[in-house]
One Martini backbone bead per residue (centre of mass of N, CA, C, O) as a GRO file, in nm:
protein
  153
    1MET     BB    1  -8.185   1.182  -5.951
    2ASP     BB    2  -7.941   1.036  -6.025
    3THR     BB    3  -7.746   1.278  -6.050
    4LEU     BB    4  -7.721   1.355  -5.746
    5THR     BB    5  -7.610   1.078  -5.636
    6ASN     BB    6  -7.384   1.027  -5.849
    7GLY     BB    7  -7.221   1.302  -5.941
    8ASN     BB    8  -7.257   1.431  -6.236
    9THR     BB    9  -7.291   1.739  -6.169
   10GLY     BB   10  -7.048   1.823  -5.940
   11TYR     BB   11  -7.114   1.865  -5.635
   12GLY     BB   12  -6.927   1.661  -5.500
   13GLY     BB   13  -6.660   1.786  -5.600
   14VAL     BB   14  -6.704   2.065  -5.479
   15GLY     BB   15  -6.733   1.970  -5.186
   16PHE     BB   16  -6.459   1.840  -5.169
   17LEU     BB   17  -6.299   2.099  -5.227
   18ALA     BB   18  -6.418   2.261  -4.993
   19LEU     BB   19  -6.303   2.079  -4.772
   20ILE     BB   20  -6.007   2.109  -4.840
   21LEU     BB   21  -5.994   2.418  -4.811
   22LEU     BB   22  -6.089   2.426  -4.521
   23PHE     BB   23  -5.857   2.258  -4.399
   24TRP     BB   24  -5.632   2.433  -4.511
   25PHE     BB   25  -5.708   2.694  -4.369
   26PHE     BB   26  -5.692   2.583  -4.073
   27SER     BB   27  -5.396   2.491  -4.095
   28LYS     BB   28  -5.285   2.780  -4.152
   29SER     BB   29  -5.393   2.914  -3.892
   30ASN     BB   30  -5.196   2.737  -3.710
   31GLU     BB   31  -4.922   2.871  -3.832
   32THR     BB   32  -4.952   3.096  -3.674
   33PRO     BB   33  -4.814   3.277  -3.443
   34ASN     BB   34  -4.774   3.222  -3.123
   35GLY     BB   35  -4.659   3.252  -2.810
   36TYR     BB   36  -4.456   3.019  -2.822
   37CYS     BB   37  -4.311   3.106  -3.081
   38GLN     BB   38  -4.231   3.383  -2.978
   39ASP     BB   39  -4.067   3.283  -2.738
   40MET     BB   40  -3.868   3.116  -2.906
   41SER     BB   41  -3.764   3.349  -3.084
   42THR     BB   42  -3.670   3.523  -2.847
   43ALA     BB   43  -3.474   3.315  -2.728
   44CYS     BB   44  -3.302   3.289  -2.980
   45ALA     BB   45  -3.221   3.586  -3.002
   46SER     BB   46  -3.091   3.603  -2.718
   47GLY     BB   47  -2.888   3.376  -2.770
   48ILE     BB   48  -2.745   3.513  -3.005
   49ALA     BB   49  -2.665   3.768  -2.853
   50THR     BB   50  -2.503   3.623  -2.635
   51GLN     BB   51  -2.304   3.490  -2.828
   52ASN     BB   52  -2.196   3.753  -2.946
   53GLN     BB   53  -2.096   3.868  -2.679
   54LEU     BB   54  -1.902   3.637  -2.614
   55GLN     BB   55  -1.730   3.659  -2.869
   56SER     BB   56  -1.646   3.950  -2.816
   57ALA     BB   57  -1.514   3.896  -2.541
   58ILE     BB   58  -1.312   3.688  -2.644
   59ARG     BB   59  -1.174   3.873  -2.845
   60THR     BB   60  -1.086   4.082  -2.637
   61GLU     BB   61  -0.920   3.886  -2.462
   62GLN     BB   62  -0.724   3.801  -2.687
   63GLU     BB   63  -0.613   4.082  -2.742
   64LEU     BB   64  -0.513   4.127  -2.454
   65CYS     BB   65  -0.325   3.884  -2.447
   66ASN     BB   66  -0.152   3.971  -2.687
   67GLN     BB   67  -0.060   4.237  -2.562
   68ASN     BB   68   0.067   4.116  -2.307
   69THR     BB   69   0.268   3.939  -2.455
   70LEU     BB   70   0.411   4.170  -2.600
   71ILE     BB   71   0.495   4.323  -2.347
   72LEU     BB   72   0.655   4.092  -2.214
   73THR     BB   73   0.854   4.058  -2.444
   74ASN     BB   74   0.964   4.347  -2.436
   75ASN     BB   75   1.055   4.334  -2.141
   76GLU     BB   76   1.255   4.102  -2.181
   77LYS     BB   77   1.432   4.245  -2.385
   78THR     BB   78   1.502   4.483  -2.201
   79ARG     BB   79   1.626   4.311  -1.977
   80ASP     BB   80   1.850   4.191  -2.154
   81LYS     BB   81   1.981   4.461  -2.223
   82LEU     BB   82   2.037   4.548  -1.933
   83ASP     BB   83   2.216   4.307  -1.867
   84ALA     BB   84   2.426   4.366  -2.084
   85PHE     BB   85   2.500   4.649  -1.981
   86ARG     BB   86   2.581   4.561  -1.698
   87ASP     BB   87   2.805   4.371  -1.784
   88GLU     BB   88   2.971   4.580  -1.940
   89TYR     BB   89   3.010   4.773  -1.702
   90GLN     BB   90   3.155   4.568  -1.520
   91ARG     BB   91   3.389   4.515  -1.714
   92ASP     BB   92   3.487   4.807  -1.723
   93GLN     BB   93   3.538   4.837  -1.422
   94LEU     BB   94   3.740   4.603  -1.404
   95SER     BB   95   3.945   4.712  -1.612
   96GLN     BB   96   3.997   4.979  -1.463
   97ALA     BB   97   4.098   4.849  -1.202
   98ARG     BB   98   4.331   4.695  -1.333
   99PHE     BB   99   4.473   4.939  -1.452
  100ALA     BB  100   4.516   5.087  -1.184
  101GLN     BB  101   4.680   4.857  -1.056
  102GLN     BB  102   4.903   4.850  -1.268
  103LYS     BB  103   4.991   5.141  -1.227
  104ALA     BB  104   5.057   5.117  -0.930
  105ASP     BB  105   5.265   4.892  -0.962
  106PHE     BB  106   5.451   5.049  -1.150
  107ASP     BB  107   5.505   5.288  -0.959
  108ASN     BB  108   5.618   5.114  -0.728
  109GLY     BB  109   5.847   4.994  -0.891
  110MET     BB  110   5.984   5.260  -0.958
  111LEU     BB  111   6.031   5.349  -0.665
  112ARG     BB  112   6.202   5.105  -0.584
  113GLN     BB  113   6.420   5.149  -0.795
  114GLN     BB  114   6.501   5.430  -0.699
  115LEU     BB  115   6.577   5.344  -0.413
  116ALA     BB  116   6.791   5.140  -0.493
  117THR     BB  117   6.964   5.334  -0.659
  118GLN     BB  118   7.011   5.539  -0.431
  119ALA     BB  119   7.149   5.342  -0.240
  120GLN     BB  120   7.382   5.276  -0.428
  121PHE     BB  121   7.482   5.569  -0.459
  122ASN     BB  122   7.533   5.619  -0.159
  123THR     BB  123   7.751   5.402  -0.124
  124VAL     BB  124   7.939   5.509  -0.344
  125ASN     BB  125   7.972   5.793  -0.225
  126ALA     BB  126   8.086   5.698   0.044
  127ASN     BB  127   8.332   5.556  -0.074
  128ILE     BB  128   8.450   5.801  -0.217
  129ALA     BB  129   8.481   5.975   0.036
  130GLN     BB  130   8.674   5.784   0.182
  131VAL     BB  131   8.892   5.779  -0.032
  132SER     BB  132   8.947   6.088  -0.030
  133CYS     BB  133   9.045   6.091   0.270
  134GLU     BB  134   9.280   5.859   0.221
  135CYS     BB  135   9.441   6.020   0.049
  136LEU     BB  136   9.702   6.150  -0.079
  137LYS     BB  137   9.876   6.415  -0.044
  138ARG     BB  138  10.038   6.667  -0.129
  139PRO     BB  139  10.326   6.753  -0.108
  140PRO     BB  140  10.511   6.962   0.028
  141PHE     BB  141  10.695   7.250  -0.002
  142TYR     BB  142  11.044   7.240  -0.051
  143PRO     BB  143  11.331   7.354  -0.036
  144TYR     BB  144  11.632   7.334  -0.136
  145GLY     BB  145  11.783   7.135   0.113
  146CYS     BB  146  11.542   7.059   0.259
  147THR     BB  147  11.430   6.869   0.526
  148PRO     BB  148  11.170   6.715   0.694
  149CYS     BB  149  11.357   6.585   0.867
  150PRO     BB  150  11.469   6.523   1.155
  151ALA     BB  151  11.716   6.542   1.356
  152THR     BB  152  11.934   6.313   1.463
  153THR     BB  153  12.130   6.233   1.763
   0.00000   0.00000   0.00000
């Protein structure tokens, strides 16, 4: 009887091991997912999905912003080119107007010169005509011995 109470037979150790296994089994059964854990994992999964959707939306918005920035930059470059073309066109128009004005001034100057020259020639021609009117005429032909003078008495 000593051996049963002493534990030399090994039943005490086996009982101790059986208790440890029993506690371990029940502690493992508590680790199986219950409703709370499932709700938490579902909430985590939906949170991760939401975060992925937000990151995708942010990426899409960034790409859209980059495209808009590129479009605005291209529009600004186009506007600058159009401004340069407009300036060049206005300079060309201005130079054409200046050239036309210079040509008109030159033509007017030529016409004034022609009028002045014509006026000078008209006065010279009038003077020549007057001189030719006042010139001595060729004396008339008289036969020898005739005198054109009247006889004085």
